[in-house]
C-alpha positions, 0 to 999 in steps of 0.5 A: 280081770282088772280091778281098780285100786281103791283110794283109801284116803278118799274113801275115809273122807267120804265117810267122814263128810257123810252124816246121814244115818242110812246109806243103803235104803231105797227111801227115807222116812219122815221121822229120820229128819230129826237125826239128819238135822242133828248130824247136820249141826256137827257136819261140814255142810252149810246148806241142806235141802229136804224134799218131800211131797205134801202131807208126808210129815216134813214140817212136823219132824222139823218142829220136833227138832226145833223144840230140842235145840234152842239155837234154831230159827224156823221161818215159813215162806208161806205168802212171803213177798220179799226177802226183807220180810224174811230177814225181819222174821229171822231177826225177831225170832232170834230176839224171842229165843234169847233168854235174857234179851231186853227186847224179848218182852216187846218183840210182839209189839215191835212186829206190829210196827214193822212198816218202818225199818227203824222203830222207836218203841218205849224209848228203845231205838231198834234198827232191823239189820240188813243182810250184810250186818246180820252176822255181827248182830247175830253174834252180839245177840247170841253172845256165844260161838255156837252153831245157829240153824235157820230153817226155811219151810214151804218154798212152794207156798211162797208168794209169786212176787218173790222170785225163787232165785232171791230165796236161794240168794238169801240162803247163799248169803247167810251161809257166808256168815260164820256159825250160820247153817241153813236148811231149805224144805220144799215139795218140789213136785208143787213148784210147777213152772219154777221147778226148772229154775230151782234145779238150775240154781240149786246145784250152786246153792245147796250142799246136800239134798235129802228126799223124803219118800215115806211117812214115819211108821208111827204117824198113821197110828198117832193120827188115827189112834192105834185101835183104828190103825190096827184095823185099816193098816193092812188095807192102807199099806197095800197102796202106794201113797204118802200123804198123811192128810188122807189119814187126817181126813179119815180121822175127821170123817170117822168122828163125824160118822161116829157122832151119829152111829152110837155104841148101841148100834155095834154088834157082832153083825155090825162092827166098828171095824167095818165102819173104820174100813168103809170110812177109810176106803171112801176117803182114800178113793176120793182123796188119793184116786180123785174118784177114779178107778185107778186100780184098774189097768187102763189098757187091759181092764177095759172090760172090767171098767165097763162092768163097774160103770154100767150101773150106779152101784158099779163104783160101790162094787169097785170100792168093795172089790179093789179098795176094801178087798172084800174084807168086811166082816159081814158082807151085808155091811157093804149095804151101808157103803153107798150111804157112807160114800154119799155122806163124804162126797156131798156132806149130806146124809139121812140119819134115818136111812143109816140107822134103818140100814144098821137095824136091818143088818143087826135084825137079819136072822137068816144065816148067810149062805154063800159060795161055800154053802151046800146045795141043800143049805141054799134050797133051805134058804130059798124055801125060808124066803118064800115062806117069809114073802107068803106070810107078810103082815104089812108091818115089815120094812120094804128094805128088809123085804128087798134085802131078803129077795136080793139074797135068794133071787141070784141063787134061784138063777144060779141053780135054775130054780123057780122061786115059786112066787111071781113078781106080780104076786110079790107086789100084791103081797107087799101092798100093805107094806107099800101103803104104810111106807108112803109119806106124802110130806116128801117127794116121790123120789125120796119115797122110792127105795134106793136100790143102789146094790141092785143087780144088772138089768135083765135079771129077775131081781132087777125086775122086781126092784123096778116093780116095787118102785113103780108100785110105790110111785103109783101109791104115792101119787094116789095118796098125794092127789087125794090130799090135794083133792080134799083141800081143793074141795074144802077151799082150804087154799092156805095149805098149798104145800102139797101142790108144791110137792106135786110140782117138785115130783113131776120131773121124776114121774114115770109113764105108769103114773102120768095117767093118774095125775092127768085123770085127777086133774081132768076130774077135778077141774084142774084143781083150779080155784076160779079167782072171781069176786073177792079173793084171798092171797092164799087163793091167788097163790094156789092159782099160780101153783096150778098154772105152774103145774100145767106148764111143767106137764106141758113142757114134759109133753105127756100128751100129744096136744098142747095141754096148756092150751087145753087148760086155757080154753077151759078157763076162758070158756067158763060162763062166769069168766064171760061175765066177770071182767075182773076175773077175765083180767086176772086170768089174762095176767095169770096166763101171761097174756098181758 
């Protein structure tokens, strides 16, 4: 076997010229930047490049290094359009860093007058040096022969007018000045169409490259606080992402959520830990995976994708299964996850719904039965639930009732047991609860229960959930139309708010409630206040709302014949319309006939 002789001299030279602190590591962490830059000051290298994705902490640790060393100039290239502005920035940073500089106290004012290279200020004539004179000026200002480091950050954020070759040329020129070293920092994955140019000229300009592939171990804890990080770290560390902004956004969102959910709401059943986890999972899903199910293999998990996409609760199930890893301390707490996700996605939330759901979690008295329970325990749970439904008094919250059913119905199906109360009887027993639930100040959609965690279509639980919402809808329109009828017959046209609510709800109405609306319109002369004689502005506005309502119903094609024509014929055939020319003119104007 042949062994190649090792050149000891070359090996020693390699070791002496290599100053990075870890040679055999598969990745470099952001906090190691401080040590790298410290060694760089004493090395033979002149031009250093640090690469790493956005949000990994590069700038943070570079600025930490700068605080420890006064002879460091930090320049962000963000928005810089030309090299002249960069040179000026370097020059004035040096002035500001010098403890005894005569110009230091005037530097801020001087910056404001940089439209001219030669500046006269308070009797001082200042000439910002050109690049070829920068060495002598720096040497004079520094008044010593120590190393001076110039750090250029945010290369990928420079202005498009500034060619990347100009930046590299500036760095190369600076490196020719004695005692000047340069560090360039960038996220090359954001350079896009300039990446090829950068790679071509980088080899000629840069002496040493370091790649940051992992944020510092302490960074998430510093951002979130140790309490939160201790809870979510086990989840976060399972995913391959390096953007600290995900933790920053989680921290901000958590503060927003905790400003609504007070300390009094947290119990053994509903804990802070679960809120921490749900907020992180929501932010991670949206920020890191852009709202897509990235944790499912696109080729092999087509069946699973179809399963999670088949209903609106699929994404919630996916987040609970794949991001949270079913790690919530109380499985019922996942009922809050849809509200948390909607809050983060849209910025809007219902404090009433959130607190109501938390109260339901905390007030639930039954011991949760699960996969590990015995058959006898499950049968006891079903019996208890049946007794609960049988003895409803009308004050129970509808969410609480459905939550009870959502636990036992799947077990009835698994064990092939009849619950003992038909869906029709359940709805009948909930009649008073539904009546107490109705609020006609809101649209029908906002009155319905959001069964975001309902099961697959075709199950008994899905069927009863549909029946509950159908009953809510019917009760809602009966109450709303009753209110409109009272106002109409009292000729109280000032309060047309409920008419507007009815119009806003028409697009959300199901087939079962259409007859209620049509029958009410037919029995009450379309709720149309015939605008004859002297009328008020409120009466005229009410007329417009009715015409709009009829037009919306006609567009929905609730009935086979043209409903708007039926309405028009009714109005024009009124005896008073035939006699009152002013009325006929108003109606033609109202219906768009003139």
